[in-house]
N, CA, C and O atoms as a Maestro MAE file, in Angstrom:
{
 s_m_m2io_version
 :::
 2.0.0
}

f_m_ct {
 s_m_title
 :::
 protein
 m_atom[312] {
  # First column is atom index #
  i_m_mmod_type
  r_m_x_coord
  r_m_y_coord
  r_m_z_coord
  i_m_residue_number
  s_m_chain_name
  s_m_pdb_residue_name
  s_m_pdb_atom_name
  i_m_atomic_number
  :::
  1 25 75.810 23.461 59.954 1 A "MET " " N  " 7
  2 3 76.400 22.305 59.313 1 A "MET " " CA " 6
  3 2 75.434 21.125 59.464 1 A "MET " " C  " 6
  4 15 74.883 20.883 60.538 1 A "MET " " O  " 8
  5 25 75.248 20.409 58.370 2 A "LYS " " N  " 7
  6 3 74.335 19.262 58.378 2 A "LYS " " CA " 6
  7 2 74.968 18.097 57.631 2 A "LYS " " C  " 6
  8 15 75.848 18.278 56.790 2 A "LYS " " O  " 8
  9 25 74.499 16.900 57.959 3 A "ILE " " N  " 7
  10 3 74.918 15.715 57.213 3 A "ILE " " CA " 6
  11 2 74.149 15.705 55.900 3 A "ILE " " C  " 6
  12 15 72.920 15.760 55.887 3 A "ILE " " O  " 8
  13 25 74.890 15.634 54.789 4 A "VAL " " N  " 7
  14 3 74.288 15.641 53.463 4 A "VAL " " CA " 6
  15 2 74.010 14.217 52.996 4 A "VAL " " C  " 6
  16 15 72.936 13.920 52.473 4 A "VAL " " O  " 8
  17 25 75.007 13.331 53.196 5 A "ARG " " N  " 7
  18 3 74.827 11.952 52.738 5 A "ARG " " CA " 6
  19 2 75.850 11.036 53.385 5 A "ARG " " C  " 6
  20 15 76.894 11.480 53.862 5 A "ARG " " O  " 8
  21 25 75.534 9.772 53.391 6 A "ARG " " N  " 7
  22 3 76.473 8.731 53.841 6 A "ARG " " CA " 6
  23 2 77.444 8.472 52.702 6 A "ARG " " C  " 6
  24 15 77.068 8.506 51.530 6 A "ARG " " O  " 8
  25 25 78.678 8.216 53.052 7 A "ILE " " N  " 7
  26 3 79.701 7.851 52.072 7 A "ILE " " CA " 6
  27 2 79.956 6.354 52.252 7 A "ILE " " C  " 6
  28 15 80.444 5.920 53.296 7 A "ILE " " O  " 8
  29 25 79.624 5.579 51.233 8 A "GLY " " N  " 7
  30 3 79.827 4.135 51.300 8 A "GLY " " CA " 6
  31 2 78.623 3.395 51.840 8 A "GLY " " C  " 6
  32 15 77.528 3.946 51.953 8 A "GLY " " O  " 8
  33 25 78.847 2.146 52.170 9 A "ALA " " N  " 7
  34 3 77.779 1.264 52.647 9 A "ALA " " CA " 6
  35 2 77.438 1.554 54.104 9 A "ALA " " C  " 6
  36 15 78.299 1.952 54.888 9 A "ALA " " O  " 8
  37 25 76.185 1.353 54.451 10 A "SER " " N  " 7
  38 3 75.767 1.530 55.845 10 A "SER " " CA " 6
  39 2 76.346 0.397 56.694 10 A "SER " " C  " 6
  40 15 76.722 -0.646 56.159 10 A "SER " " O  " 8
  41 25 76.420 0.594 58.010 11 A "PRO " " N  " 7
  42 3 76.890 -0.494 58.877 11 A "PRO " " CA " 6
  43 2 76.086 -1.784 58.673 11 A "PRO " " C  " 6
  44 15 76.660 -2.873 58.664 11 A "PRO " " O  " 8
  45 25 74.780 -1.670 58.511 12 A "ARG " " N  " 7
  46 3 73.935 -2.852 58.292 12 A "ARG " " CA " 6
  47 2 74.332 -3.576 57.003 12 A "ARG " " C  " 6
  48 15 74.383 -4.805 56.969 12 A "ARG " " O  " 8
  49 25 74.612 -2.808 55.943 13 A "GLU " " N  " 7
  50 3 75.038 -3.412 54.680 13 A "GLU " " CA " 6
  51 2 76.402 -4.105 54.817 13 A "GLU " " C  " 6
  52 15 76.716 -5.024 54.059 13 A "GLU " " O  " 8
  53 25 77.206 -3.657 55.787 14 A "ARG " " N  " 7
  54 3 78.506 -4.282 56.027 14 A "ARG " " CA " 6
  55 2 78.418 -5.404 57.056 14 A "ARG " " C  " 6
  56 15 79.438 -5.971 57.445 14 A "ARG " " O  " 8
  57 25 77.202 -5.726 57.497 15 A "GLY " " N  " 7
  58 3 77.025 -6.876 58.379 15 A "GLY " " CA " 6
  59 2 76.827 -6.575 59.844 15 A "GLY " " C  " 6
  60 15 76.771 -7.504 60.650 15 A "GLY " " O  " 8
  61 25 76.716 -5.306 60.229 16 A "SER " " N  " 7
  62 3 76.500 -4.963 61.633 16 A "SER " " CA " 6
  63 2 75.012 -5.032 61.946 16 A "SER " " C  " 6
  64 15 74.258 -4.113 61.623 16 A "SER " " O  " 8
  65 25 74.601 -6.102 62.564 17 A "LEU " " N  " 7
  66 3 73.197 -6.265 62.921 17 A "LEU " " CA " 6
  67 2 72.936 -5.906 64.380 17 A "LEU " " C  " 6
  68 15 71.792 -5.684 64.775 17 A "LEU " " O  " 8
  69 25 74.000 -5.852 65.176 18 A "SER " " N  " 7
  70 3 73.843 -5.608 66.604 18 A "SER " " CA " 6
  71 2 73.922 -4.132 66.969 18 A "SER " " C  " 6
  72 15 73.511 -3.741 68.062 18 A "SER " " O  " 8
  73 25 74.445 -3.312 66.068 19 A "GLY " " N  " 7
  74 3 74.629 -1.899 66.393 19 A "GLY " " CA " 6
  75 2 75.894 -1.642 67.185 19 A "GLY " " C  " 6
  76 15 76.114 -0.521 67.644 19 A "GLY " " O  " 8
  77 25 76.728 -2.651 67.356 20 A "GLU " " N  " 7
  78 3 77.943 -2.499 68.146 20 A "GLU " " CA " 6
  79 2 79.174 -2.214 67.303 20 A "GLU " " C  " 6
  80 15 80.185 -1.761 67.840 20 A "GLU " " O  " 8
  81 25 79.123 -2.460 66.010 21 A "THR " " N  " 7
  82 3 80.254 -2.160 65.138 21 A "THR " " CA " 6
  83 2 79.737 -1.292 64.004 21 A "THR " " C  " 6
  84 15 79.363 -1.786 62.940 21 A "THR " " O  " 8
  85 25 79.724 0.012 64.253 22 A "CYS " " N  " 7
  86 3 79.048 0.909 63.328 22 A "CYS " " CA " 6
  87 2 79.926 2.048 62.818 22 A "CYS " " C  " 6
  88 15 79.469 3.191 62.790 22 A "CYS " " O  " 8
  89 25 81.178 1.779 62.412 23 A "PRO " " N  " 7
  90 3 81.920 2.893 61.829 23 A "PRO " " CA " 6
  91 2 81.162 3.411 60.613 23 A "PRO " " C  " 6
  92 15 80.510 2.649 59.900 23 A "PRO " " O  " 8
  93 25 81.258 4.722 60.387 24 A "ASP " " N  " 7
  94 3 80.490 5.319 59.308 24 A "ASP " " CA " 6
  95 2 81.191 6.591 58.854 24 A "ASP " " C  " 6
  96 15 81.954 7.195 59.608 24 A "ASP " " O  " 8
  97 25 80.925 6.992 57.613 25 A "ILE " " N  " 7
  98 3 81.506 8.204 57.040 25 A "ILE " " CA " 6
  99 2 80.366 9.006 56.429 25 A "ILE " " C  " 6
  100 15 79.522 8.456 55.721 25 A "ILE " " O  " 8
  101 25 80.343 10.312 56.706 26 A "PHE " " N  " 7
  102 3 79.302 11.191 56.188 26 A "PHE " " CA " 6
  103 2 79.916 12.430 55.549 26 A "PHE " " C  " 6
  104 15 80.903 12.971 56.047 26 A "PHE " " O  " 8
  105 25 79.325 12.874 54.441 27 A "GLU " " N  " 7
  106 3 79.706 14.151 53.854 27 A "GLU " " CA " 6
  107 2 78.838 15.224 54.495 27 A "GLU " " C  " 6
  108 15 77.637 15.031 54.681 27 A "GLU " " O  " 8
  109 25 79.450 16.350 54.831 28 A "LEU " " N  " 7
  110 3 78.745 17.441 55.486 28 A "LEU " " CA " 6
  111 2 78.423 18.555 54.499 28 A "LEU " " C  " 6
  112 15 79.025 18.643 53.429 28 A "LEU " " O  " 8
  113 25 77.481 19.395 54.864 29 A "SER " " N  " 7
  114 3 77.030 20.467 53.981 29 A "SER " " CA " 6
  115 2 78.135 21.463 53.647 29 A "SER " " C  " 6
  116 15 78.048 22.156 52.633 29 A "SER " " O  " 8
  117 25 79.165 21.548 54.474 30 A "ASP " " N  " 7
  118 3 80.271 22.470 54.191 30 A "ASP " " CA " 6
  119 2 81.384 21.806 53.372 30 A "ASP " " C  " 6
  120 15 82.425 22.418 53.130 30 A "ASP " " O  " 8
  121 25 81.164 20.542 52.942 31 A "GLY " " N  " 7
  122 3 82.150 19.834 52.134 31 A "GLY " " CA " 6
  123 2 83.109 18.978 52.938 31 A "GLY " " C  " 6
  124 15 83.845 18.179 52.359 31 A "GLY " " O  " 8
  125 25 83.120 19.121 54.248 32 A "ASN " " N  " 7
  126 3 83.965 18.286 55.100 32 A "ASN " " CA " 6
  127 2 83.309 16.926 55.312 32 A "ASN " " C  " 6
  128 15 82.192 16.678 54.856 32 A "ASN " " O  " 8
  129 25 84.024 16.055 56.009 33 A "PHE " " N  " 7
  130 3 83.521 14.716 56.285 33 A "PHE " " CA " 6
  131 2 83.512 14.468 57.787 33 A "PHE " " C  " 6
  132 15 84.395 14.938 58.505 33 A "PHE " " O  " 8
  133 25 82.522 13.736 58.255 34 A "ALA " " N  " 7
  134 3 82.435 13.321 59.656 34 A "ALA " " CA " 6
  135 2 82.600 11.808 59.700 34 A "ALA " " C  " 6
  136 15 82.067 11.087 58.857 34 A "ALA " " O  " 8
  137 25 83.346 11.338 60.699 35 A "ILE " " N  " 7
  138 3 83.647 9.923 60.835 35 A "ILE " " CA " 6
  139 2 83.147 9.424 62.190 35 A "ILE " " C  " 6
  140 15 83.398 10.050 63.220 35 A "ILE " " O  " 8
  141 25 82.444 8.304 62.183 36 A "ILE " " N  " 7
  142 3 82.133 7.585 63.417 36 A "ILE " " CA " 6
  143 2 83.107 6.419 63.460 36 A "ILE " " C  " 6
  144 15 83.115 5.572 62.568 36 A "ILE " " O  " 8
  145 25 83.912 6.382 64.484 37 A "GLY " " N  " 7
  146 3 84.896 5.321 64.623 37 A "GLY " " CA " 6
  147 2 85.275 5.152 66.082 37 A "GLY " " C  " 6
  148 15 84.677 5.763 66.967 37 A "GLY " " O  " 8
  149 25 86.260 4.331 66.318 38 A "THR " " N  " 7
  150 3 86.719 4.061 67.672 38 A "THR " " CA " 6
  151 2 87.849 5.019 68.017 38 A "THR " " C  " 6
  152 15 88.808 5.153 67.257 38 A "THR " " O  " 8
  153 25 87.739 5.681 69.158 39 A "ASP " " N  " 7
  154 3 88.761 6.630 69.596 39 A "ASP " " CA " 6
  155 2 90.008 5.879 70.054 39 A "ASP " " C  " 6
  156 15 90.006 5.222 71.096 39 A "ASP " " O  " 8
  157 25 91.066 5.985 69.265 40 A "PHE " " N  " 7
  158 3 92.342 5.345 69.583 40 A "PHE " " CA " 6
  159 2 93.418 6.387 69.867 40 A "PHE " " C  " 6
  160 15 94.608 6.103 69.734 40 A "PHE " " O  " 8
  161 25 93.007 7.591 70.258 41 A "THR " " N  " 7
  162 3 93.957 8.669 70.491 41 A "THR " " CA " 6
  163 2 95.031 8.271 71.487 41 A "THR " " C  " 6
  164 15 96.216 8.479 71.230 41 A "THR " " O  " 8
  165 25 94.645 7.713 72.602 42 A "ALA " " N  " 7
  166 3 95.621 7.356 73.646 42 A "ALA " " CA " 6
  167 2 96.634 6.332 73.153 42 A "ALA " " C  " 6
  168 15 97.793 6.354 73.567 42 A "ALA " " O  " 8
  169 25 96.207 5.446 72.281 43 A "VAL " " N  " 7
  170 3 97.082 4.385 71.779 43 A "VAL " " CA " 6
  171 2 97.993 4.889 70.658 43 A "VAL " " C  " 6
  172 15 99.178 4.558 70.622 43 A "VAL " " O  " 8
  173 25 97.438 5.689 69.744 44 A "LEU " " N  " 7
  174 3 98.177 6.054 68.536 44 A "LEU " " CA " 6
  175 2 98.857 7.416 68.579 44 A "LEU " " C  " 6
  176 15 99.673 7.716 67.708 44 A "LEU " " O  " 8
  177 25 98.547 8.241 69.561 45 A "ASP " " N  " 7
  178 3 99.127 9.579 69.638 45 A "ASP " " CA " 6
  179 2 100.656 9.529 69.592 45 A "ASP " " C  " 6
  180 15 101.282 10.317 68.885 45 A "ASP " " O  " 8
  181 25 101.244 8.621 70.331 46 A "LYS " " N  " 7
  182 3 102.710 8.513 70.384 46 A "LYS " " CA " 6
  183 2 103.292 7.909 69.107 46 A "LYS " " C  " 6
  184 15 104.506 7.945 68.905 46 A "LYS " " O  " 8
  185 25 102.440 7.357 68.246 47 A "GLU " " N  " 7
  186 3 102.878 6.747 66.992 47 A "GLU " " CA " 6
  187 2 102.873 7.732 65.816 47 A "GLU " " C  " 6
  188 15 103.358 7.406 64.732 47 A "GLU " " O  " 8
  189 25 102.332 8.922 66.026 48 A "LEU " " N  " 7
  190 3 102.276 9.899 64.948 48 A "LEU " " CA " 6
  191 2 103.686 10.239 64.479 48 A "LEU " " C  " 6
  192 15 104.597 10.351 65.300 48 A "LEU " " O  " 8
  193 25 103.882 10.404 63.171 49 A "PRO " " N  " 7
  194 3 105.203 10.789 62.671 49 A "PRO " " CA " 6
  195 2 105.557 12.198 63.142 49 A "PRO " " C  " 6
  196 15 104.667 12.965 63.510 49 A "PRO " " O  " 8
  197 25 106.835 12.547 63.135 50 A "PRO " " N  " 7
  198 3 107.277 13.853 63.647 50 A "PRO " " CA " 6
  199 2 106.611 15.047 62.969 50 A "PRO " " C  " 6
  200 15 106.478 16.101 63.591 50 A "PRO " " O  " 8
  201 25 106.192 14.913 61.724 51 A "ASP " " N  " 7
  202 3 105.592 16.046 61.023 51 A "ASP " " CA " 6
  203 2 104.066 16.087 61.144 51 A "ASP " " C  " 6
  204 15 103.414 16.866 60.449 51 A "ASP " " O  " 8
  205 25 103.494 15.261 62.012 52 A "ALA " " N  " 7
  206 3 102.045 15.256 62.245 52 A "ALA " " CA " 6
  207 2 101.766 15.725 63.667 52 A "ALA " " C  " 6
  208 15 102.455 15.342 64.613 52 A "ALA " " O  " 8
  209 25 100.747 16.557 63.795 53 A "GLU " " N  " 7
  210 3 100.351 17.040 65.121 53 A "GLU " " CA " 6
  211 2 98.849 16.935 65.271 53 A "GLU " " C  " 6
  212 15 98.111 16.886 64.287 53 A "GLU " " O  " 8
  213 25 98.411 16.900 66.506 54 A "ARG " " N  " 7
  214 3 96.994 16.797 66.832 54 A "ARG " " CA " 6
  215 2 96.664 17.863 67.858 54 A "ARG " " C  " 6
  216 15 97.315 17.949 68.899 54 A "ARG " " O  " 8
  217 25 95.651 18.680 67.569 55 A "ALA " " N  " 7
  218 3 95.205 19.687 68.532 55 A "ALA " " CA " 6
  219 2 94.494 18.995 69.684 55 A "ALA " " C  " 6
  220 15 94.036 17.862 69.537 55 A "ALA " " O  " 8
  221 25 94.396 19.652 70.812 56 A "ASN " " N  " 7
  222 3 93.743 19.065 71.990 56 A "ASN " " CA " 6
  223 2 92.294 18.671 71.736 56 A "ASN " " C  " 6
  224 15 91.792 17.739 72.363 56 A "ASN " " O  " 8
  225 25 91.620 19.361 70.831 57 A "TYR " " N  " 7
  226 3 90.217 19.047 70.539 57 A "TYR " " CA " 6
  227 2 90.064 17.975 69.459 57 A "TYR " " C  " 6
  228 15 88.941 17.573 69.156 57 A "TYR " " O  " 8
  229 25 91.167 17.505 68.872 58 A "GLU " " N  " 7
  230 3 91.114 16.477 67.832 58 A "GLU " " CA " 6
  231 2 91.361 15.095 68.417 58 A "GLU " " C  " 6
  232 15 92.039 14.953 69.435 58 A "GLU " " O  " 8
  233 25 90.816 14.095 67.778 59 A "ARG " " N  " 7
  234 3 90.981 12.707 68.196 59 A "ARG " " CA " 6
  235 2 91.438 11.879 67.009 59 A "ARG " " C  " 6
  236 15 91.119 12.198 65.863 59 A "ARG " " O  " 8
  237 25 92.184 10.819 67.279 60 A "ILE " " N  " 7
  238 3 92.561 9.849 66.256 60 A "ILE " " CA " 6
  239 2 91.493 8.768 66.287 60 A "ILE " " C  " 6
  240 15 91.335 8.060 67.282 60 A "ILE " " O  " 8
  241 25 90.766 8.650 65.189 61 A "VAL " " N  " 7
  242 3 89.646 7.722 65.117 61 A "VAL " " CA " 6
  243 2 89.977 6.621 64.121 61 A "VAL " " C  " 6
  244 15 90.481 6.892 63.031 61 A "VAL " " O  " 8
  245 25 89.696 5.390 64.493 62 A "VAL " " N  " 7
  246 3 89.963 4.234 63.644 62 A "VAL " " CA " 6
  247 2 88.642 3.712 63.089 62 A "VAL " " C  " 6
  248 15 87.664 3.541 63.817 62 A "VAL " " O  " 8
  249 25 88.641 3.462 61.777 63 A "ILE " " N  " 7
  250 3 87.513 2.800 61.134 63 A "ILE " " CA " 6
  251 2 88.053 1.543 60.467 63 A "ILE " " C  " 6
  252 15 89.251 1.438 60.204 63 A "ILE " " O  " 8
  253 25 87.188 0.613 60.202 64 A "SER " " N  " 7
  254 3 87.643 -0.630 59.582 64 A "SER " " CA " 6
  255 2 88.071 -0.390 58.138 64 A "SER " " C  " 6
  256 15 87.609 0.544 57.482 64 A "SER " " O  " 8
  257 25 88.949 -1.240 57.670 65 A "ARG " " N  " 7
  258 3 89.398 -1.180 56.273 65 A "ARG " " CA " 6
  259 2 88.201 -1.297 55.328 65 A "ARG " " C  " 6
  260 15 88.116 -0.573 54.335 65 A "ARG " " O  " 8
  261 25 87.283 -2.204 55.637 66 A "GLU " " N  " 7
  262 3 86.108 -2.407 54.794 66 A "GLU " " CA " 6
  263 2 85.280 -1.130 54.686 66 A "GLU " " C  " 6
  264 15 84.770 -0.812 53.612 66 A "GLU " " O  " 8
  265 25 85.141 -0.392 55.794 67 A "THR " " N  " 7
  266 3 84.369 0.848 55.773 67 A "THR " " CA " 6
  267 2 84.948 1.827 54.764 67 A "THR " " C  " 6
  268 15 84.213 2.412 53.968 67 A "THR " " O  " 8
  269 25 86.259 2.007 54.795 68 A "LEU " " N  " 7
  270 3 86.882 2.964 53.885 68 A "LEU " " CA " 6
  271 2 86.886 2.463 52.441 68 A "LEU " " C  " 6
  272 15 86.626 3.237 51.520 68 A "LEU " " O  " 8
  273 25 87.172 1.203 52.239 69 A "ILE " " N  " 7
  274 3 87.192 0.658 50.879 69 A "ILE " " CA " 6
  275 2 85.810 0.748 50.239 69 A "ILE " " C  " 6
  276 15 85.688 1.080 49.060 69 A "ILE " " O  " 8
  277 25 84.776 0.453 51.014 70 A "ARG " " N  " 7
  278 3 83.417 0.513 50.459 70 A "ARG " " CA " 6
  279 2 82.948 1.941 50.253 70 A "ARG " " C  " 6
  280 15 81.982 2.176 49.526 70 A "ARG " " O  " 8
  281 25 83.623 2.907 50.887 71 A "ALA " " N  " 7
  282 3 83.297 4.315 50.701 71 A "ALA " " CA " 6
  283 2 84.032 4.930 49.510 71 A "ALA " " C  " 6
  284 15 83.631 5.981 49.010 71 A "ALA " " O  " 8
  285 25 85.088 4.292 49.061 72 A "LYS " " N  " 7
  286 3 85.956 4.846 48.021 72 A "LYS " " CA " 6
  287 2 85.189 5.341 46.803 72 A "LYS " " C  " 6
  288 15 85.469 6.433 46.308 72 A "LYS " " O  " 8
  289 25 84.250 4.583 46.321 73 A "ALA " " N  " 7
  290 3 83.503 4.960 45.115 73 A "ALA " " CA " 6
  291 2 82.667 6.218 45.323 73 A "ALA " " C  " 6
  292 15 82.358 6.910 44.353 73 A "ALA " " O  " 8
  293 25 82.295 6.531 46.556 74 A "ASP " " N  " 7
  294 3 81.456 7.687 46.847 74 A "ASP " " CA " 6
  295 2 82.247 8.941 47.185 74 A "ASP " " C  " 6
  296 15 81.658 10.013 47.324 74 A "ASP " " O  " 8
  297 25 83.565 8.838 47.322 75 A "ILE " " N  " 7
  298 3 84.387 9.986 47.692 75 A "ILE " " CA " 6
  299 2 84.701 10.782 46.429 75 A "ILE " " C  " 6
  300 15 85.260 10.243 45.474 75 A "ILE " " O  " 8
  301 25 84.337 12.075 46.425 76 A "PRO " " N  " 7
  302 3 84.577 12.877 45.239 76 A "PRO " " CA " 6
  303 2 86.068 13.019 44.936 76 A "PRO " " C  " 6
  304 15 86.896 12.990 45.846 76 A "PRO " " O  " 8
  305 25 86.405 13.173 43.659 77 A "ASP " " N  " 7
  306 3 87.796 13.390 43.257 77 A "ASP " " CA " 6
  307 2 88.261 14.804 43.573 77 A "ASP " " C  " 6
  308 15 89.452 15.036 43.783 77 A "ASP " " O  " 8
  309 25 87.350 15.728 43.607 78 A "ALA " " N  " 7
  310 3 87.727 17.122 43.881 78 A "ALA " " CA " 6
  311 2 86.686 17.782 44.759 78 A "ALA " " C  " 6
  312 15 86.822 18.957 45.101 78 A "ALA " " O  " 8
  :::
 }
 m_bond[311] {
  # First column is bond index #
  i_m_from
  i_m_to
  i_m_order
  :::
  1 1 2 1
  2 2 3 1
  3 3 4 2
  4 3 5 1
  5 5 6 1
  6 6 7 1
  7 7 8 2
  8 7 9 1
  9 9 10 1
  10 10 11 1
  11 11 12 2
  12 11 13 1
  13 13 14 1
  14 14 15 1
  15 15 16 2
  16 15 17 1
  17 17 18 1
  18 18 19 1
  19 19 20 2
  20 19 21 1
  21 21 22 1
  22 22 23 1
  23 23 24 2
  24 23 25 1
  25 25 26 1
  26 26 27 1
  27 27 28 2
  28 27 29 1
  29 29 30 1
  30 30 31 1
  31 31 32 2
  32 31 33 1
  33 33 34 1
  34 34 35 1
  35 35 36 2
  36 35 37 1
  37 37 38 1
  38 38 39 1
  39 39 40 2
  40 39 41 1
  41 41 42 1
  42 42 43 1
  43 43 44 2
  44 43 45 1
  45 45 46 1
  46 46 47 1
  47 47 48 2
  48 47 49 1
  49 49 50 1
  50 50 51 1
  51 51 52 2
  52 51 53 1
  53 53 54 1
  54 54 55 1
  55 55 56 2
  56 55 57 1
  57 57 58 1
  58 58 59 1
  59 59 60 2
  60 59 61 1
  61 61 62 1
  62 62 63 1
  63 63 64 2
  64 63 65 1
  65 65 66 1
  66 66 67 1
  67 67 68 2
  68 67 69 1
  69 69 70 1
  70 70 71 1
  71 71 72 2
  72 71 73 1
  73 73 74 1
  74 74 75 1
  75 75 76 2
  76 75 77 1
  77 77 78 1
  78 78 79 1
  79 79 80 2
  80 79 81 1
  81 81 82 1
  82 82 83 1
  83 83 84 2
  84 83 85 1
  85 85 86 1
  86 86 87 1
  87 87 88 2
  88 87 89 1
  89 89 90 1
  90 90 91 1
  91 91 92 2
  92 91 93 1
  93 93 94 1
  94 94 95 1
  95 95 96 2
  96 95 97 1
  97 97 98 1
  98 98 99 1
  99 99 100 2
  100 99 101 1
  101 101 102 1
  102 102 103 1
  103 103 104 2
  104 103 105 1
  105 105 106 1
  106 106 107 1
  107 107 108 2
  108 107 109 1
  109 109 110 1
  110 110 111 1
  111 111 112 2
  112 111 113 1
  113 113 114 1
  114 114 115 1
  115 115 116 2
  116 115 117 1
  117 117 118 1
  118 118 119 1
  119 119 120 2
  120 119 121 1
  121 121 122 1
  122 122 123 1
  123 123 124 2
  124 123 125 1
  125 125 126 1
  126 126 127 1
  127 127 128 2
  128 127 129 1
  129 129 130 1
  130 130 131 1
  131 131 132 2
  132 131 133 1
  133 133 134 1
  134 134 135 1
  135 135 136 2
  136 135 137 1
  137 137 138 1
  138 138 139 1
  139 139 140 2
  140 139 141 1
  141 141 142 1
  142 142 143 1
  143 143 144 2
  144 143 145 1
  145 145 146 1
  146 146 147 1
  147 147 148 2
  148 147 149 1
  149 149 150 1
  150 150 151 1
  151 151 152 2
  152 151 153 1
  153 153 154 1
  154 154 155 1
  155 155 156 2
  156 155 157 1
  157 157 158 1
  158 158 159 1
  159 159 160 2
  160 159 161 1
  161 161 162 1
  162 162 163 1
  163 163 164 2
  164 163 165 1
  165 165 166 1
  166 166 167 1
  167 167 168 2
  168 167 169 1
  169 169 170 1
  170 170 171 1
  171 171 172 2
  172 171 173 1
  173 173 174 1
  174 174 175 1
  175 175 176 2
  176 175 177 1
  177 177 178 1
  178 178 179 1
  179 179 180 2
  180 179 181 1
  181 181 182 1
  182 182 183 1
  183 183 184 2
  184 183 185 1
  185 185 186 1
  186 186 187 1
  187 187 188 2
  188 187 189 1
  189 189 190 1
  190 190 191 1
  191 191 192 2
  192 191 193 1
  193 193 194 1
  194 194 195 1
  195 195 196 2
  196 195 197 1
  197 197 198 1
  198 198 199 1
  199 199 200 2
  200 199 201 1
  201 201 202 1
  202 202 203 1
  203 203 204 2
  204 203 205 1
  205 205 206 1
  206 206 207 1
  207 207 208 2
  208 207 209 1
  209 209 210 1
  210 210 211 1
  211 211 212 2
  212 211 213 1
  213 213 214 1
  214 214 215 1
  215 215 216 2
  216 215 217 1
  217 217 218 1
  218 218 219 1
  219 219 220 2
  220 219 221 1
  221 221 222 1
  222 222 223 1
  223 223 224 2
  224 223 225 1
  225 225 226 1
  226 226 227 1
  227 227 228 2
  228 227 229 1
  229 229 230 1
  230 230 231 1
  231 231 232 2
  232 231 233 1
  233 233 234 1
  234 234 235 1
  235 235 236 2
  236 235 237 1
  237 237 238 1
  238 238 239 1
  239 239 240 2
  240 239 241 1
  241 241 242 1
  242 242 243 1
  243 243 244 2
  244 243 245 1
  245 245 246 1
  246 246 247 1
  247 247 248 2
  248 247 249 1
  249 249 250 1
  250 250 251 1
  251 251 252 2
  252 251 253 1
  253 253 254 1
  254 254 255 1
  255 255 256 2
  256 255 257 1
  257 257 258 1
  258 258 259 1
  259 259 260 2
  260 259 261 1
  261 261 262 1
  262 262 263 1
  263 263 264 2
  264 263 265 1
  265 265 266 1
  266 266 267 1
  267 267 268 2
  268 267 269 1
  269 269 270 1
  270 270 271 1
  271 271 272 2
  272 271 273 1
  273 273 274 1
  274 274 275 1
  275 275 276 2
  276 275 277 1
  277 277 278 1
  278 278 279 1
  279 279 280 2
  280 279 281 1
  281 281 282 1
  282 282 283 1
  283 283 284 2
  284 283 285 1
  285 285 286 1
  286 286 287 1
  287 287 288 2
  288 287 289 1
  289 289 290 1
  290 290 291 1
  291 291 292 2
  292 291 293 1
  293 293 294 1
  294 294 295 1
  295 295 296 2
  296 295 297 1
  297 297 298 1
  298 298 299 1
  299 299 300 2
  300 299 301 1
  301 301 302 1
  302 302 303 1
  303 303 304 2
  304 303 305 1
  305 305 306 1
  306 306 307 1
  307 307 308 2
  308 307 309 1
  309 309 310 1
  310 310 311 1
  311 311 312 2
  :::
 }
}
């Protein structure tokens, strides 16, 4: 599995000059997506709706609204 491309604007394009706020979205060679974000599993795990579950190896990751909105145009429809 390899990173094929960035989805949306780079952190620098979104104003991160310090390297401390770098959420990012990448498309992978297998068609999946990888997310760099802040691990909020401990905070949000108890907030999951009853029909949502998380495996022990999964984490709830938060990215900024701007990161996702700026990625929207690059996300394939299918």
